[in-house]
N, C-alpha and C positions, 0 to 999 in steps of 0.2 A: 504494500500500500504506500506508494510513493507518488501521490497525485497532488499536484500543485494547484492552488486556487487560480493561478494565472491561466492555466490551460482551460479552466471553465470560463473564465472571463473573456478569453479570446473569442468565444462563440457569440458573445453579446455584441450587438451593433454599437458602433461608435457614438451614434446619436443618443442612445440610452445612457451610456456612461457619462457623456458630456452633460446630459440633462440632470443626472444625479448630482454631479459636481456643482452645477449652477444652483440647484435647489438647496443643497446643504451649505454651500459656500465654504467648504473645508477642503484643504489639500489632502488627497488620498494617494496611497501607494499604488502604482500602476500594476502591481502583481497581485497583492492580496486585497486591494481596494479597502484598506483600513487607514484611519488617520494615525498621526504620530503620537507617541507616548513619551513621557519623560525619560524612560530608559531605552527607548527605541525611536530616535528621531528620524525624520525624513531627510533624504539626501537628493541632490540633483547632479549626478555624476557625468551627464552628457549634455548635448546641445538640444535635446528634445524639449518641447514646450507643450503647454496645454495640459490635458488630463494625464499624459504619460511623462510629465517632467519629474515627478518625485517618486522615490522608491526607498523602502527600508533596506538597510545594509544586509540583514539576514536573508530577506527575500531575494536580494540580488545575488548573494553568494549561493543560495540554493538553486537559483535559476542558472547561474554559470556552471555549477557542478553538474547540472542535469543536461544542459544543452551544449556545453563545451565551448561557448563563444568567449572571446577575450575582449570584445568590443560590442557596442550597441548595434542591434540588428536594424535599427531605423536610420539613425544619423551617421553611423559608422565611426563614432568617436571611441577611442580606446579608454577603458576604465583605468583610473589611477588609484593606487592604494599606498598609504603611508603607514609605517610601523608604529605601534603603540607600545610603550615601555612601561614597566612598573614604576611606582612612585619612588622607590629607593634605588633606582638605577643610577650608578655613577656616570660621570662624563666619559670615562674610559676604564678598561679593565685594569685591575692591579697586575703587577708584573708576574706574581706567582700563578694567578689564574690564567694569564695569557700563556705562560710556559707550559702549564699542565694541558691546556687545550691544544697547543702546538705539538706537544709530545703525543697526545692521543691521536691527532690527525696523522702524524708521521707513522704511528703504529698501524693505523688503518691502511695507509698506503703500502706498508710492508706486508700486511696480510694479503692484499691483492697480488703482490709479487709472489708471496709464498703459495697462493692458490695456483698460479700459473705453473710454478716449478713443481708443485705436488702433482698436478695433473700430467705434466710432462713425464715425471718419474713413473707414475702409475701406468700411463699408456706405453711407456717403454718396456714394461713387464709383459704386455700383451703382444702376441705375434702380429696382430694387425698393426699395432703401433710401430713395431720394428720394420714392417714392410713399408709403411707410409714414410718413415724416416729415411729408409734407403732410397725410396723414390724421390723424396725431397732433395736428398744429397746428390742424386744423379741429375735431376732437372735443374736445380738452382745452383749447383756447384758450390755448396757451402760446407762448413765443417760438420762433424758428426753431432756435436752438442747442439749447434744451431738447428740442425735438421730435426733432432728430437724435440727441440723447443717449438718448432713449427708444427710438428705432429701433436704436441701438447695443446697448441692453440686450436687445431682441428678437433681434438678430443673435447676441449671446452665447448666448442659448438655442438658436439654430439650430446654433451650434458644438457645444454639448453634445449635441444630437441627432445631428449628424454623427459625433461620437466614439462615441456609443452604437451607431450603425450599424457603425462600424469594429470595435467590440468584438464584435458579433454576427458580422460577416463573418470576423474572425480566428478566432473560435470555430469557425465552420463549416469554414474552410480547414484549421485544425489538427486537427480531429477527423474530418473526412471525407476530405480529400485529402492530409493530411500536408504534406510539403514538396515534393510533385511539381510543383505549379504554379510554385513559386518556383525550383526547380532547372531547370525547363523554359524559363526566360526568358533563358538565357545566349545571346542572339542578337546582342549588340552593346553599344555604349556606352549607348544609350537603355535597353536591357534592364537593364544593370548599374545604371544610375541608378534604374530602377524597383525593383530589389532593395534598394538602399540606402534608398530612400524607404520601401519596405514595412517594412524593419527598424526604422527610427526611428519610423515611425507605429505599428508594433507595440509599441514600448516605451511610447509615450504612451498607446496604448490599454490596455496593462497597468495603467498608473497610473489611468486612468479606470475600469477594471474593478475595481480595489481599492476605489474609492469607491462604485461602483454596488452592490457586494455588501452594502452596509449597508441597502439598500431591499428591502422584501418583494416588490415588483413584479418586480424583477430576478431574485430567487430563483424566483418563479413561472414566469418565462420560461425561465431557463437551467438550473434543476435538473431532472434527469431523474427517472423513477420510482425507480430504484435508488440514486440519490445521496442523501447525507444533508446535505451542506453544500458550498458552493463555497469552495475554498481560495484565499487571495490569491496573486497572481503575483509580487509584489515587483518592481516595475518597476526595470529596470537603467538608471537615468538617468545613471550615470557613464560609460556607453558613448558619450555625446555628446562625450566627449573634451575638446578645447580649448574648445568653447563652454561646457561645464559648468565647466571650470576658470576661464574668464574671468568667469563669473557665480557665483563661489564664495560671494559674500555672500548669495545667495538660497537659501532652503530648497527642498526638493523640490517642495512644492505650488506655490510662486510660480514656480519655474522651469518646471514642467510646464504651468501655465496660460499663461505667456508663450510657451512653445514651441508649444502647441496653437493659440493665437490667431494666432501668426505664420504657421504652416504652412497652416492653413485659409484665412486671409485672403490669403496669398500665392498659393495655387493657385486660389482661388475668385474673388478680386477683383483683386489687384494685378497678377499676371502677365497675365490677359486684358486688363486695363485698359491696361497699357503696350504690350502687343503690338497692341492695337487702335489706340492712339495712333500707334504706329510705322507700321502699315499705312496709316492715314489720312494721315499725313505723307508717306509715299512716293507715295501716289496724288495728293496735292496737288502734290508735287514734279514728277511727270510730267504735270501738267496734265490729268489724266483724272478729276478729282473728280466732275464731273456724271455721266459714264457710270458710274463706280464706285458712286456713290450710288444711281443707278437700279437697279443690280444688287443692291445690298445692302439697299435699303429695300423689301423685300418685305412687311415689317410695320412697325409703329410704332416698334420699337426698332432699326431697321436702322442708324441713324446713331450709335448709342451705341458708345463705344469698347469697353466691356465685351462687348457683343454681337459686335462685329467681332472682338475677341480670341478669343471662344469659337469663332467660325467658322474663324478662322485655326488655332487649336489642333486643331480637329477635322479640318481639311484636312491639316495636317502629320501627324497620326496616321494617316489613311488613306494618305497618300503613303508613310509609313514602312512600314506593313504591306504595301502594294502592291509595295514593292521586293523582297520575298521571293518573290513569285509572278510576277515578270516572266519571260515565256517566252524561250527562246533560239531561234536559227534552226533548230537540229537537232531541236527538239521540236515543230515546227509540224505535221508529219504526225501525230505521236502525238496532239496536241491535237485535230486534225481528226477522227481516228478516234473519239476519246472523245466529241467533240461529236455525231457521227452516232449513236453508240451511245446517247447520252443522249436525242437526239430520238426514237429508236426506243422507248426505255423510256417516255418521256413519252407517246407515242402509244398504247402497249399497256397501260401501267399503270392509267390511270383506269378503263377498263371492267372490268379485273380487280379493282381495289379496290372498285368499286361492287358487283360480284357478291359479293365476300367480305362486304362490309358488309350487303348484303341478306340473305345467308344467316345472318349473326350476329344481325341484327335479328329475322328470322323465328324463329330458335331461341330467342331471349331476348325474345320479344314479351311474355311475362308480366312480365318485369322492367320493361320500359317502361311497361306498364299499371299495375303496382304503384307505380312512381315517380310516374306522373301522379296516381294516387289519393292518395298521401301528400302530394304538393304541393297538391292540392285541399283536403285536410283540414287540413294543418298550416299552409299558407300563405295560401290564398285565403279560407278561412272566417274566420280572425282579422282578415285585412285588410278584408274586407267589414264585419265588426262594428265595427272601428275607424273606418272611413270613415263608417258610419252614426252612430256616437257623435259624431264631429266635426260631422256635419250637425245633430244634435240640440242641440249646445252652441254653435252659431253665434251665437244672440242674446246669449249671455253676453259674448262679446268684441266684439259690434257689428260683425261681419264679414259681408259678403255672399258668396253662393255663387260669384259670378263672380270675386271677388278670391281666394277660396280655391282655385278651379280654376286661376287664373292663377299662384298661388304653387306649386301642385303641378306645373304644366307647366314652370315655371322651375327648381324644385328637386324632382325626383322622389324624391330620397333621403328626403324627409320622410315618405314612405309607410312607412318603417321604424317611425316613431313611431306611425302608425296601427296597424300590425301589433302593436306592443308593447301598445298600449291594448286591442286586441282580445283578446290573450292574458290581460291582467289581467281583462277582463270574463268570460272563460271560467273563470278561476280563482275569481272571486267566485261565479259560477253553480255551480261544482263544490262550493264550501263550503256554499252555500245548499241544494243538493240533498242533500248529506250530512247537513245538520242536519235537514231535513224527513224524510228517511228514517229517522232515529232515532226519530221520534215516531209515524209513521203505519204502517199495515199495508202489507205488500209487494204485495198484489194490486192496489193502486191504480195500480201502475206497469207493468201488463201490456203496455201499448202501447209502452213505452220499450225501447231496445236494451240488452241485458245484456252488459256487457264481461267479466263473470266466467264466462260460458258457455264450456265447453271448445271448442265449435265456432266461437267467435268468432275472426275474423281482421281485423286492422286494414287489410289491403290490399283488402278487399272494399268495393265502393262501395254504401253504404246511402243511396240517393237520398232516400227518405222521411225518414230520420233527419236528413240534412243540411238538407233543406228545412224540416223541423219545427224544427230548431235555429235556423235563420235567422229564421223567423217568430216563434218564441218569444222569442229575445233581442232582435229588433227591436221587438216589442211591449213588452217589458219596459223597453227604453231609452226608448220613447215615454212610458210610464206614469211611470217614475222620473225621467227627465231632461227630456224635451221639454215635456210637459204642465205640470209645475211651473214651468218657466221661462216659458212663455207665460202661465200664470195670474198669476205675479208681474208680468210685463210689462204685462198688462191692468190689474191693480190699481194698480201704480205704474210708469208708463213711465220714470221717471227712475232706477229702481233698477238697471237694466242700461244700458249695459255696465259691467262691473266695471273698476276702475282699478288699474294697476300702476305702480310707480316706474320700471320699466325702459323704459317708453314715453317718459319724459322724458330727452332727450339731455343735459341739464345735469347730471344726477346719475346717469348711466348707470353710471359706474365704481363709485360708492358703492352703487348699488342692487344691482349684481351681487355686491359683497362682502356686502351685507346678506342676500341670498338664500342665499349660501354659508354664512353664519353661521346662518341659519334651518335649513338642512339638517343642519348639525352638531348642532343642538339635538335633533334626532330627534323632531319633533312627529308625523310620520306613523306611526312605530312606537307612540307613545303613544296616538294616536287609534285605531289598529288594535286594540291591546290593550283599550282601553276599549269599543269596539264589540263585540269578540269576547266579552267578558264580559257585555255587556248584551243582545245580540241573542238568544242562546239561550233564556234564561228568558222574554223577551218573546214570542218566537214560540211557545214551549211553552204559555204561558198563553193566548195568542190562539187557537191551534188548539183547545185544550180548551174554552175558553169558547164560541167560535162553534159548535163541534160539539155542545155540550150545548144551545145555543139552538135549533139547527136539527134536533135529534134525530138526529145523525149519529155520535154517539160510538161506537156499536156497530160501525158500518161503517168508520169512520176509525181509531179508536184501539184498539178491542177491549179488551184488558186494560190499556191505558195511560191510562185515564181517572183512575186514582189517582196520576198524575204519576210513575210509576216507568218511566223510559225505559230500553229495552233497549240494550245496547252494540252498536255497529256493528262488523262484522268488520273486522279490520285489512287494509288494502290495500297492496300493494307499489307501488313506483314505476312499474312497467309499467302497472298498472291506472289509475294517475293519468294517465299519458301517453295511454292509450287513451281515457279519458273526456274529456280535453281535445280530443283529435283528433276525437271524435264530437260535439263541441259541448257537452260537460259536462251534457247532458240525458240521462243514462243511469241504469241501475239496478245495484245492487251486492248483490242478495239472491238470486241464482240464478234458477231458473225462476219465471216470473210467471203461469203458468197456474193458474186457479182456477175450479172448476165453479160456485161460488156467485155469481159476478159477474153472470151473465146473469139470475139470479133477482132480484138486487138492483136492476138497472137496468130491470126490467120495470115498475116503478111510475113513472108520470109525475111524481108529486110528488118522487120521488128525484132525477130529472134537474133539476127546478126548484130543489131545495135545493142541488144541486151548483153550478148556475149562480149562485145567490145567494152561496154561499161564495166563488166565484171573483171575483164583483163586489166583495164586501166586502174580499177580499184586495187587489185592484187599488186600491180606494179607500183602504185603509189605507196601502199603499205610497206612493200619491200624496200623502196628507197628511203622512206622516212625511218624505218627500223634500222637500216644500215647506217644512215647518218647519225641517228641517236646513239648507236653503239660506238661509232668511230670517234666522232668529234669530242665528246666529253672525256673519254679515256685518253685520247691523244693530247688534248690540252692539259690534262692532269699530269701525263708523263713529261710533257715539255716543262711544266712547272717544277716537277721534281728534279729534272735534269738541270734546269737553270739554278736551282738551289744547290745542287751538288757541286757546281763550279765555285760557289761562294764558301760553303762550309769546308773545313779542312779534312773531315773524315768522310768515308763512303756512306752514302745514304741509300738504302734499298727502298725503292718506291713501292707503294701499295696502290693497286688499281681501284680498290673500293674508295679510298680517300681521293685518288686521282679523278674518279668519275664525278664525285660531288664537287671537287674543286673546279673541274672543267665545266660543270653545269653552272656554277656561280659565275665563272669568268664569261661564259657565253651569254648568260642572262644580263650581266653588267654591260657587255658590249652592245647587246641588242637594245637595252633600255637607253643607254647613252646615245646611240645612233638615232633612235626614234625621237628622243627628247630634242636633240639638236635639229633634226629635220623638221619637226613640228613647229618649233619656235621660228625657224627660218621661213617656213611656209606661211605662218600667220603674221609675220612682220614684227615680232617681239624681239628684235635684236638687242634692244637696250636691256631687257631682262636677262637675255642670254649672256650679254657681256658682263652683267653684274654677277651672274652665277659662275661664269668663267673666272672672274677675278676672285670670287670666294673659293673656287677650287684651287686657284694658284696660291692663295693665302694658306689654305689648309695643306696643300702639297709642300709649301715652304716649311711650315711648322712641323709637318710629319717627317720631312727629310731631316730636319735638325734633330727631331726626336729619335729617329732610328739610325742616325749616322754619327753626329758629333757627341751626343750624350752617352750612347753605348761605348764609343771609342774611349772617352775619358774614363768611364767607369771600368771598362775592361783593362785599361792600362793600370789603373789603381789596384784592381784585384790581382793583376799579374805581379806588380811590385810588392804587394803586401803578402801574398800567399804562394803563388806558383813559383816565382824565382827563388825565394828563400828555401823552399822545400826541395827543389830539383837541381839548382845550380850551386856547386861549391863556391866558397869564398875566393879561391885562387883561380877561378875561371870567369871570364866575362860572360854576362848573360846575352842571350839571343832573343830579340823581341819579334813576336809574330803579331803584327797589327790585325791581321784577319782573324786570328784566334781570339785576340783580346776584344775585338769588336763583337764577335759572336757571343762570347761569355758575357760581356756587358749588356748585350741586347736581351739575352735570356734572363739575367738577374734583374734588369730594369723592369721588364714586363711582369715578372713574378712579383716584384715589390708593388707595382701598380695594381695588379690584380688583388693581392692580399689587402691592400689599403683601401681600394675603392669598392670591392664587391664582397668582402668578408668582414666579420666583426673583430678581426685581429687588429688591434690599435697600438701594438708595442713597437712597430717598425716605422712609425712616423709621428711627428709632433701634431699638436692640435691644429696649428695653422695649416699644415700640409693636408691633413684630413679634411679641413673645411674647403681648401682649394679643390681637391679632387672630388669632393662631394658636390661642389658647385658645377664642376665640369660634367659630372654624371647626370645631375638633375636638369641643368639648363641646356646642355648640348654645346658642342664646340662651334657650331655655325652661328649661334646667337650670342656668343661672348665677344667682347671687343678684342681686336688684334693686339693692341698695346698691352692689355692686361695679361693675355696669354704669353706674349713675348717677354715681358719684363718680370711678372710675378711667378711665372711657371718655368718657362724655358731658361731664361737668363739666371733665375735663382738657382736652379739645379747646376747650371754650368759654372756659376761663380763658386758654389760650394765645392764641386769636384775640382775646379782649377785651384782653389785655395788649398785643398787637401793634397793635391799633387805638387803645387808650386812652393809652399812654405817649407816642407822637408827638403825639397830640391835646393832651395836657397841656402838652407842651413848646412846641408851636406856638401854642396859643391862650391859655396862662396864663403861662408863664415868659418868653417873648420880649417881650410887651407890658410886663411889669414891668421889663425891662432897658432900656426906652426906645429900642428900635430904630425905624427909620423904618417907615412904612406899607408902602412898596414891598418892603422887605426882609422884613417880616413876612408879606406875601402870598406872596412867593416861597418862604419857608420853609414856610408852611402848605401850599403846593402841592407842594413838592419833597421834603419830609421823608420821605414814604412811598416815593417812588422811590429815595431814597438808602438807606433801610433795605432795600429790595429788592435794591439793588446790593450792599450789604454781605452779605446772605444768599446771593446768588448767588456772590459771591467766596469766601465760606466754603465753600459747597457745591462749587465748582470746585476749591478748594484740597484739600478732602477727597478728591474723586475723583482728583485728580492724585497725591496721596499714596498712595491705594490702588492706582493704576495703577503707580506706581514700585515699590511693594512687590510687586505681582504680577509685574512684569517681572523684578525681582530674584530672586524665587523661581523663575521659569521658567528664567532664565539660570543660576542656581545649580544647578538640577536637570540642565540640559543639560551642564554642565561637570563636575560632580562626582558625579552620581548614577550608580551602577553597576548598580542593579537595585531590586527591591522584595521585601518579605517579607510573607507572609500572617501576620496576627496571630491569636493564639489567642482563643477565645471569652471566657475569663476576663479577658484584657487589655482586651477591649471593655467588659466589665462594670465593670471598675475605672475 
């Protein structure tokens, strides 16, 4: 019962609530519709006015906890809360309280490190853990200890998965069976131990449940149709008793993580490991090791202590359960009678069940037939199209049919990918048919299946329709995919296969991260929207032009030659599913019968012209597909090759990234050309001139930003870090300005990204954060050129030049005048920049340490003396 009065009041009309307010003349809470009281005053935390201006703080907190919003749903103003401290709170913590709080937090951090090491150690005892560590050591080329540490991190993820399963299991038991299963376990000491274990694991699962409800995926799995939100369970960690009291210095999160790691590791690894070691030791003690090993080594892990422990635990469990069903002497006759009755039932039951099954199948033969037809339409048809598409694209990846068949035989689950690609092809065909049917007359589709017909049923097997869909889509894939690939291969055999970073094991981890980053950028949605806007007018113009050339406008377009396209009737989701199930080659215009069609096809020239338009359509699709494959990939490869001349190391290009880069470059060229041409045609040369000047200004600033500033920054990094580490003092350094520029460019843009687009504020001052925030919010086109040049570009250049020039003047001008020796002078010239870097790092570390101490002081102060928080009024925020 968690019903809020606000939900009831939401159903009331706004006029009635306003009328009540006007009659009473008293300000009311917009949630509970009650006036303020001395101990519960009304607040106005947002910009809303009228009857929804005021709210009680408790009502607002309940509403926020239920709905999950951090801001007002009406005006969008974020709510602001200020902490409320006790009356005896000092201005700052005493030094001994602060040191105790600092020590406790340090212990909590140490506990998290101990958990990771403990998990890594436990997983190293398991054979799976050793296999994972060996694989990590082979792939990432790291040391053995670091490989086991990575395996421990994977094992920690497995623990999280186990706890998620526990949460789901407890949810099912509590909601479906209640406490029946738990109460039914009172069978002995082992059962009582299971009840206690279930109790404490339930507490830990409650804690994990409260952390999982922050994720949307958990809500999608656990929230039912009638539920609004999942309420936290507030894990009762204090019921651990003496263990929790002993570890009083840990907070709830650290204690729960430690308890979960120990419990899972104990029952999954440690207990089986020690039981296996004990069993193997006993077998060795009785000198039956060889016989026992032959019995235990039925598979490769038979001699592992963990595996032996699993077998021992399973045997003990069966022995314990078998003790409850051990027969006594008096019940032997009863058991014999029951066994004979059982044999009789086994002899009579199969024929009877077969007869019932045959009758059911005969009565529901239509259901079986309908299911077979649906599987054929929804499963087999997309799968066949996906496999054919895979066959057409084999030359792109340089794969042979034998290897692909071998891969499918080893991993049949890959056929799901083929089915998904077949569904995508059907969706594209549906969109194409929908676009064409907007332009041409409906009588052209007389031979297609009409899913809008009232007599249509999806469970009817339309063999001709399925065969036509297979032939049509197969031929379209050959025209659009296979023939362009083979043409490109014949013209340039080195163009295929395409290259991917993921095929290089050295950068496999980085390439996967790069592909995830590419997916987050959303280029597929961008390309889909771009194609969707461009395809419809192109197809429209093509059909009108070709129809007019071949004198088919009257037959094809009728009154649509003037480019007025009629709207297509809106189809619901069922018609969409029907069309995809029928191969997406269907009609949406009702009856297709037309008496004039036979008269139209009576002329032989008409058939010839229809054939010509089909050939021209196939040729157009072939050319467009070939150009769409070649140009983006070629532009991307040219881009990568141009970069390879600049960077000092070899860069292996990736055709997936090259395709998207080529698409962006071609789109930018097309938009720029159209923009200039349109402004010249309409006579707005003055506006075009202003834009050209703006582009020149931005190009000048951008050139300085990517040339001068990275060069100065790279030289500074070279003098501070690279030369002191790589070049001895008795050898002169060799400067690589190209390498310095590239290093400076990478560091500069990493710093810019961290400062502008993240919450990390330790790498820039407040002034620089304000400048970069202004550039991000206003935009570089709307900012004055003088401000950008003086306050941003020149400021960075002056800072870098001073950092480079002052040590240079000291080392090369001041020290020789003082008469120091040549060796000392060379050492100072080489080490003055590293010393400056050390001073900067010490200052940076000191600042971070001070900020950390201030943060810990504030957190400890709030933990000790904060009694609550108070929502601030909107006027207080404005002030």
